[in-house]
C-alpha positions in Angstrom: 33.1 -5.3 12.3 34.1 -5.1 8.7 37.4 -6.6 9.6 35.6 -9.9 10.3 34.7 -10.1 6.6 37.8 -8.7 5.2 40.5 -10.4 7.3 44.0 -9.2 6.9 46.6 -11.8 6.0 48.8 -12.8 8.9 52.5 -13.6 8.5 53.3 -17.2 7.9 55.0 -19.0 10.8 58.5 -19.9 10.2 57.9 -23.7 10.7 56.1 -25.9 8.1 53.7 -28.7 9.0 53.7 -32.0 7.2 51.7 -35.1 8.0 51.0 -38.5 6.5 47.7 -39.1 8.3 45.6 -38.5 5.2 47.8 -40.4 2.8 45.6 -43.5 2.7 42.7 -41.2 1.5 44.7 -39.2 -1.0 43.8 -40.0 -4.6 46.9 -41.1 -6.5 45.5 -39.9 -9.8 47.9 -37.1 -10.8 51.1 -35.3 -10.1 50.4 -31.6 -9.5 52.9 -29.4 -11.3 54.5 -26.6 -9.4 54.1 -23.0 -10.1 56.5 -21.6 -12.5 57.6 -18.9 -10.0 58.7 -19.2 -6.4 55.9 -18.9 -3.9 55.5 -15.3 -2.8 53.0 -16.0 0.0 52.9 -18.7 2.6 50.2 -19.8 5.0 49.7 -22.4 7.7 46.5 -24.4 7.6 45.3 -26.7 10.3 43.4 -29.6 8.8 40.9 -31.3 11.0 39.6 -34.4 9.1 37.5 -35.6 11.9 35.2 -38.6 11.6 33.3 -40.6 9.0 33.7 -39.2 5.5 35.8 -36.3 6.9 39.2 -37.8 5.9 38.0 -38.5 2.3 36.6 -35.1 1.6 39.5 -33.2 3.3 42.0 -35.1 1.1 40.2 -33.8 -2.0 40.0 -30.2 -0.7 43.7 -30.3 0.3 44.7 -31.2 -3.3 42.5 -28.4 -4.6 44.1 -25.9 -2.2 47.6 -27.0 -3.1 47.1 -26.8 -6.9 45.1 -23.5 -6.9 47.6 -22.0 -4.6 50.6 -23.1 -6.6 49.1 -21.4 -9.7 48.8 -18.1 -7.8 52.2 -18.2 -6.1 51.0 -19.5 -2.8 52.5 -22.2 -0.6 50.7 -23.9 2.2 52.0 -25.6 5.3 49.5 -28.2 6.6 49.2 -29.6 10.1 46.7 -32.4 10.5 45.3 -32.8 14.0 42.6 -35.0 15.6 39.2 -33.8 16.6 35.8 -35.3 17.5 35.5 -39.1 17.6 38.9 -39.6 16.2 40.4 -37.5 19.0 38.3 -39.4 21.6 39.8 -42.7 20.4 43.3 -41.3 20.5 43.3 -39.1 23.6 40.0 -39.6 25.5 38.7 -36.0 24.8 36.9 -34.6 21.7 39.2 -31.5 21.5 42.8 -32.1 22.7 44.7 -29.0 23.9 47.3 -29.7 21.2 44.6 -29.5 18.5 43.2 -26.2 19.8 46.6 -24.7 20.1 47.6 -25.7 16.6 44.3 -24.2 15.3 44.9 -20.9 17.1 48.4 -20.6 15.7 47.4 -21.2 12.1 46.1 -18.8 9.4 42.9 -20.8 8.9 41.3 -24.0 9.9 39.6 -26.5 7.5 37.3 -29.1 9.1 35.9 -32.2 7.5 33.1 -33.7 9.7 32.5 -34.7 13.3 30.4 -37.5 14.9 29.3 -41.1 14.3 27.2 -43.9 15.8 30.1 -45.2 17.7 30.0 -42.3 20.2 26.3 -41.7 20.3 25.9 -43.1 23.9 28.8 -41.1 25.3 28.2 -38.6 28.1 27.8 -35.1 26.8 31.3 -33.9 27.6 32.6 -37.0 25.7 30.6 -36.6 22.6 32.4 -35.7 19.3 30.0 -32.7 18.8 31.2 -31.2 22.1 34.7 -30.9 20.5 33.2 -28.8 17.7 31.4 -26.4 20.1 34.7 -26.1 22.1 36.6 -25.4 18.9 34.3 -22.6 17.9 34.4 -21.1 21.3 38.2 -21.5 21.5 38.7 -19.7 18.2 36.2 -17.0 19.2 34.3 -17.3 15.9 30.7 -16.0 16.3 29.5 -15.4 12.8 28.6 -18.4 10.6 28.0 -17.7 6.9 26.1 -20.3 5.0 25.2 -19.7 1.3 22.5 -21.6 -0.6 21.9 -20.9 -4.2 20.4 -22.6 -7.2 22.2 -21.2 -10.3 21.7 -23.5 -13.4 24.6 -23.1 -15.9 25.9 -19.9 -14.5 28.3 -18.7 -11.8 28.5 -15.7 -9.6 31.7 -15.3 -7.7 30.2 -14.1 -4.4 28.1 -17.3 -4.3 29.5 -20.6 -3.3 26.7 -23.0 -4.0 26.6 -24.3 -7.6 23.9 -26.9 -8.3 21.6 -27.9 -11.1 18.0 -27.1 -10.4 16.9 -30.6 -11.3 18.5 -31.9 -8.1 16.2 -29.9 -5.9 13.1 -31.6 -4.5 11.1 -28.4 -5.0 9.4 -27.5 -8.3 11.7 -26.0 -10.8 9.9 -22.7 -10.8 10.2 -22.4 -7.0 13.9 -23.4 -6.8 15.4 -21.9 -9.9 17.2 -18.6 -9.1 17.4 -19.0 -5.3 20.4 -17.1 -4.0 20.4 -16.5 -0.2 22.9 -16.3 2.6 22.1 -17.4 6.2 24.2 -15.5 8.8 23.9 -17.5 12.0 25.1 -16.4 15.5 27.3 -19.2 16.5 28.5 -19.0 20.1 25.5 -17.8 22.1 21.9 -18.7 22.7 20.5 -22.0 24.0 23.5 -24.1 23.0 25.7 -22.3 25.5 23.3 -20.5 27.9 23.3 -21.3 31.6 21.7 -22.6 33.8 21.4 -25.9 32.0 21.2 -29.5 33.2 18.9 -32.0 34.8 16.8 -31.9 37.9 13.3 -32.7 39.2 10.1 -30.7 39.5 7.6 -30.3 42.3 6.1 -33.7 41.4 9.5 -35.5 41.7 9.7 -36.0 37.9 13.0 -35.7 36.2 13.4 -32.7 34.0 16.0 -31.3 31.5 16.4 -27.6 31.1 18.4 -25.1 28.9 18.6 -21.4 28.8 18.2 -19.1 25.7 20.1 -16.0 26.6 21.7 -13.2 24.5 23.6 -10.1 25.6 23.4 -6.9 23.7 27.0 -7.1 22.5 26.4 -10.6 21.0 23.4 -9.4 19.0 25.0 -6.1 17.9 28.1 -7.8 16.5 26.3 -10.5 14.5 23.8 -7.8 13.3 26.6 -5.7 11.9 28.1 -8.7 10.1 24.7 -9.4 8.6 24.1 -5.9 7.5 27.6 -5.7 5.9 27.0 -9.1 4.2 23.7 -7.7 2.8 25.5 -4.6 1.5 27.7 -6.9 -0.6 24.7 -8.7 -2.0 21.3 -7.3 -2.9 20.8 -5.0 0.0 18.0 -6.9 1.8 18.2 -8.3 5.3 15.5 -10.5 7.0 16.0 -10.9 10.8 14.4 -14.1 12.0 13.3 -14.5 15.6 10.3 -15.5 17.9 9.7 -12.1 19.4 6.0 -12.8 20.0 6.9 -15.4 22.6 10.6 -15.3 23.7 12.1 -12.4 25.7 15.5 -13.2 24.2 14.0 -12.7 20.8 12.4 -9.4 21.9 15.8 -8.1 22.8 17.2 -9.5 19.5 14.6 -7.6 17.4 15.2 -4.4 19.5 18.9 -4.5 18.9 18.7 -5.4 15.2 16.4 -2.4 14.7 18.8 -0.2 16.5 21.8 -1.3 14.5 19.8 -0.8 11.3 20.2 3.0 11.6 23.9 2.5 10.8 23.0 0.9 7.5 20.4 3.0 5.7 21.2 1.4 2.4 20.0 -2.0 3.6 16.2 -2.9 3.6 15.4 -4.6 6.9 12.5 -6.9 7.6 11.5 -9.2 10.4 10.0 -12.7 10.3 9.0 -15.2 13.0 11.0 -18.4 12.7 7.9 -20.7 12.1 6.9 -18.5 9.2 10.5 -18.3 7.9 10.6 -22.1 7.8 7.5 -22.2 5.8 8.5 -19.4 3.4 11.8 -21.0 2.7 9.9 -23.9 1.0 7.1 -21.8 -0.3 8.9 -18.9 -1.8 12.7 -19.0 -1.1 13.5 -16.4 -3.8 12.1 -13.7 -1.5 15.2 -13.9 0.7 18.6 -12.3 0.2 20.4 -12.3 3.5 18.9 -13.9 6.7 20.3 -13.2 10.2 19.2 -15.3 13.1 20.3 -16.8 16.4 22.2 -20.1 17.0 19.4 -22.6 17.2 17.2 -21.1 14.5 20.1 -20.7 12.2 21.1 -24.3 12.7 17.7 -25.5 11.6 17.0 -23.0 8.8 20.4 -23.4 7.1 19.9 -27.1 6.9 16.4 -26.6 5.4 17.9 -24.1 2.9 20.4 -26.7 1.9 17.8 -29.0 0.6 16.4 -26.3 -1.7 19.7 -26.7 -3.6 19.3 -30.4 -3.9 21.9 -31.7 -1.5 23.5 -30.8 1.8 26.7 -32.3 0.3 27.1 -29.1 -1.8 27.0 -26.4 0.9 30.1 -24.8 2.5 30.3 -22.5 5.5 32.6 -20.0 7.0 32.8 -19.1 10.7 34.5 -15.8 11.5 35.5 -13.8 14.5 36.9 -10.3 15.1 40.4 -11.6 15.0 42.4 -14.8 14.5 41.9 -17.7 12.2 38.5 -18.5 10.7 36.9 -22.0 10.7 35.8 -23.4 7.4 33.7 -26.5 7.1 30.9 -28.2 5.0 27.6 -28.2 6.7 27.0 -31.9 6.1 27.6 -34.4 8.8 30.0 -37.3 9.0 27.7 -39.8 7.1 29.1 -42.9 8.8 26.8 -45.1 6.7 28.9 -44.3 3.6 32.3 -43.6 5.2 35.2 -45.4 3.5 33.1 -46.4 0.5 34.2 -43.7 -1.9 30.6 -42.4 -2.1 31.0 -39.0 -0.4 30.5 -35.7 -2.2 33.7 -33.6 -1.6 32.4 -30.4 -3.2 31.1 -28.8 0.0 34.5 -29.2 1.6 36.2 -28.0 -1.6 33.9 -24.9 -1.7 34.7 -24.4 2.0 38.4 -24.3 1.0 37.4 -21.6 -1.5 35.7 -19.6 1.3 38.9 -20.1 3.3 40.9 -18.5 0.6 38.5 -15.6 0.1 37.3 -14.8 3.6 40.2 -16.2 5.6 43.3 -15.3 3.6 42.0 -12.6 1.1 43.2 -14.7 -1.8 40.4 -14.0 -4.2 42.1 -15.3 -7.4 42.9 -18.7 -5.9 39.4 -18.9 -4.6 38.0 -18.1 -8.0 40.1 -20.9 -9.5 38.4 -23.4 -7.2 34.9 -22.0 -7.6 35.2 -22.1 -11.4 36.6 -25.6 -11.3 33.6 -26.9 -9.3 31.2 -25.4 -11.9 33.2 -26.8 -14.8 33.3 -30.3 -13.2 29.5 -30.2 -12.7 28.9 -28.8 -16.2 30.9 -31.7 -17.6 28.3 -34.0 -16.0 30.2 -35.5 -13.1 28.0 -36.3 -10.1 28.3 -38.1 -6.8 25.3 -40.2 -5.8 23.6 -37.4 -3.7 23.2 -35.2 -6.8 23.0 -37.8 -9.5 20.1 -38.1 -11.9 19.9 -40.1 -15.0 20.0 -37.1 -17.3 21.8 -37.2 -20.6 25.5 -36.6 -20.1 25.6 -37.2 -16.4 28.2 -39.7 -15.0 28.0 -41.2 -11.6 31.4 -41.0 -9.8 32.9 -41.5 -6.4 34.7 -39.1 -4.1 38.1 -39.9 -5.6 37.1 -39.6 -9.2 35.3 -36.3 -8.5 38.5 -35.1 -7.0 40.4 -36.2 -10.1 38.1 -34.3 -12.4 38.2 -31.3 -10.2 42.0 -31.1 -10.4 41.7 -31.3 -14.2 39.3 -28.3 -14.1 41.6 -26.3 -11.9 44.5 -26.9 -14.3 44.3 -29.3 -17.3 48.1 -29.5 -17.3 48.6 -32.4 -14.9 50.8 -35.4 -15.4 
């Protein structure tokens, strides 16, 4: 399973993709200079801007990828495809076959955001979020890595969350120094289990039902990813379940304990999900790496994001055993601020850094983006979600944040 975290670079397809669909969102603040040498590596990237603030944040991340890549001798071919609500409006389905096909043929996929009020009343198979679930299943990505760290005025390359401790809603002494990774199983459990649907009970009342189900192989593969992730961090893994009540969790704990024998250098512990939710707010520094199922991971990773101060700062990577990875911010489409230049693009930019590191093995280019995000924050630039009236802070919009980010990646812009 180590290959899932150290993906080999696939050959670039001979065709290049170009699109103008993001042009109206692209900041016209600078001309990016080309690398002094001819590109030595070429990759195809599928861009899925999606809905709401998606096109705005994807535009900034695309600029960051292009510039960081050019400085490291990398050339990207981008293909922009519709997904979610945007795809529903264009094609009538949330994930067109053409979009999935393009994603599968690419070296990596970068997603903006999916969903919005406009489609809330659609039937389930016509909801934007269904397109995201179908995309994950189609790409066969099963491991979702979501970092959450509070590292004031410092930067660790293996951590992708950079935020000032003052932005956290927790007390400084609780939040400062938090550095954890949630490894979430992504394609099993109650979100995909069958049977599911609607019916009626013995009293004739309408019921809705879902099934939480995991097979041994699903637990084993995500456990190995989690153990290998913990090996690269501080060597501690906490498996979160509800084994005191749920049979699926009983099997989960049994298999995680069995896989633990393959990783004697990792300290394994177990925690019930209700206690884990409490401990994340009470003493989050106790956690290093957390592994859990789909629904628990969905909830706990969002909770962890608020320790850092804003969900707008958290990236994620979704990886499989082979094929392109899916990289996306964990925030939603924020339709209430869409098109108003208020979005925080940094989670998407950091997702692009994860794309470079985990998806393409381009560590140096990833480091350029990570360092640039830290530098931009250290120079005081803040979007509204992380802004406080501290000395030296400046409130900026999505486009200006992107402009300052480019300066941090390479000050030599025209």
